[in-house]
C-alpha positions in Angstrom: 0.0 0.0 0.0 1.3 3.5 -0.9 1.9 5.9 2.0 -0.5 8.8 2.2 1.2 12.0 1.3 -0.1 15.3 2.5 0.5 18.9 1.4 3.3 19.2 3.9 5.1 16.2 2.4 5.4 17.7 -1.1 8.4 19.7 -2.3 8.8 22.3 -5.0 10.7 20.8 -7.9 9.8 17.2 -7.1 9.8 15.2 -10.3 8.2 11.9 -11.3 7.6 9.8 -14.4 4.8 7.3 -15.1 4.7 3.9 -16.7 3.5 3.7 -20.3 0.2 3.4 -22.1 -0.3 2.2 -25.6 -3.1 3.7 -27.7 -4.0 0.6 -29.8 -6.0 1.0 -33.0 -8.9 -0.7 -31.2 -8.7 1.7 -28.2 -8.4 4.7 -30.5 -11.5 3.7 -32.5 -13.6 2.8 -29.5 -12.8 6.0 -27.6 -13.4 8.3 -30.7 -16.6 6.5 -31.6 -18.0 7.3 -28.2 -16.5 10.7 -27.4 -14.9 12.3 -30.5 -16.5 10.8 -33.6 -14.6 12.9 -36.2 -13.4 11.3 -39.4 -9.7 11.8 -38.5 -10.3 9.4 -35.6 -12.7 6.8 -36.9 -12.7 6.6 -40.7 -9.5 5.3 -42.4 -10.6 6.2 -45.9 -11.7 9.8 -45.1 -8.7 10.3 -42.8 -6.4 9.7 -45.8 -7.5 13.0 -47.2 -7.4 14.8 -43.8 -4.6 16.9 -42.3 -2.6 13.9 -40.9 -3.1 11.5 -43.8 -4.3 8.7 -41.6 -6.2 8.0 -38.3 -4.9 9.8 -35.2 -5.9 9.4 -31.5 -8.2 12.0 -30.2 -6.4 14.6 -28.1 -9.0 14.0 -25.4 -8.0 10.3 -25.4 -4.4 11.4 -24.9 -5.4 13.5 -22.0 -7.4 10.5 -20.6 -4.3 8.4 -20.9 -2.4 11.1 -19.0 -4.9 11.0 -16.3 -4.8 7.2 -16.1 -1.0 7.1 -15.9 -1.0 9.8 -13.2 -3.6 8.0 -11.1 -1.6 4.8 -11.3 1.6 6.3 -9.8 -0.4 8.0 -7.0 1.8 11.1 -6.5 -0.1 11.9 -3.3 -0.2 8.3 -2.1 -3.6 7.3 -0.8 -4.9 10.9 -1.3 -6.6 11.1 -4.6 -5.8 13.4 -7.5 -8.5 16.1 -6.9 -8.3 18.4 -9.9 -9.2 22.0 -9.5 -8.2 23.3 -12.9 -6.0 22.7 -16.0 -4.1 25.6 -17.4 -1.9 26.1 -20.5 -3.1 23.0 -22.3 -1.3 22.5 -25.6 -1.4 19.7 -28.1 2.0 19.6 -29.7 1.9 16.5 -31.9 -0.5 13.8 -32.9 -0.5 10.2 -31.5 -1.0 7.5 -34.1 -2.7 4.1 -33.3 -0.2 1.7 -31.8 2.0 4.4 -30.2 2.8 4.6 -26.5 2.9 7.6 -24.2 4.5 8.3 -20.8 4.1 11.4 -18.6 6.8 13.4 -16.9 5.8 15.8 -14.2 7.2 18.4 -11.9 5.6 20.2 -8.9 6.0 23.8 -9.8 3.7 25.5 -7.3 2.7 24.9 -3.7 0.1 27.2 -2.1 -1.4 26.6 1.3 -5.1 27.7 1.7 -5.6 30.5 4.2 -9.1 29.3 5.0 -9.1 25.5 5.0 -6.7 22.6 6.0 -5.6 22.0 2.4 -3.1 23.1 -0.2 -3.1 23.6 -3.9 -0.4 21.9 -5.9 0.6 23.0 -9.4 2.0 20.2 -11.5 3.5 20.7 -14.9 2.9 17.6 -17.0 4.5 16.7 -20.3 3.0 13.7 -22.2 5.7 12.2 -24.4 5.3 9.8 -27.3 7.8 7.0 -26.6 7.8 5.9 -30.3 8.9 9.3 -31.6 10.3 11.0 -28.6 8.1 14.0 -29.3 6.1 16.0 -26.8 2.5 15.4 -27.6 0.7 17.4 -24.8 1.6 19.8 -22.1 -0.5 21.2 -19.3 -0.4 22.5 -15.8 -2.8 20.9 -13.3 -3.8 22.4 -10.0 -4.8 19.7 -7.5 -6.2 20.0 -4.0 -4.2 18.1 -1.4 -5.3 17.9 2.3 -3.0 19.1 5.0 -1.8 16.6 7.7 -3.4 18.6 10.4 -7.1 18.9 9.5 
């Protein structure tokens, strides 16, 4: 079991890296069919004439993979990832079916609440395509983390 980490346990500049997630052709089609049914994600023939020349994963699926990978490493131990906001979201490159991603993160901001026993943690996240080495998405999450003394 992962140790519970509270706001006081976190340090500015702390870095972490996740495992990997592969966006298989089946997963890309299934996700896009349900949540982002644009031709560039679901129709191979039409995608040939699109801006990428083939099917690509939805950016929203890439972000969902980012969330999955972050949840699995439990940066706050048994405290959940409670998202308050996402800032500076940028999609830098497409992910093609069959490619794998990982996430590299760094704590860039720690702000203790003045009114409640919690803190706000800013995490800069870079989602990297392991097949190409390219940055595919970057974003800054602000998460709520309880303080040890409640």
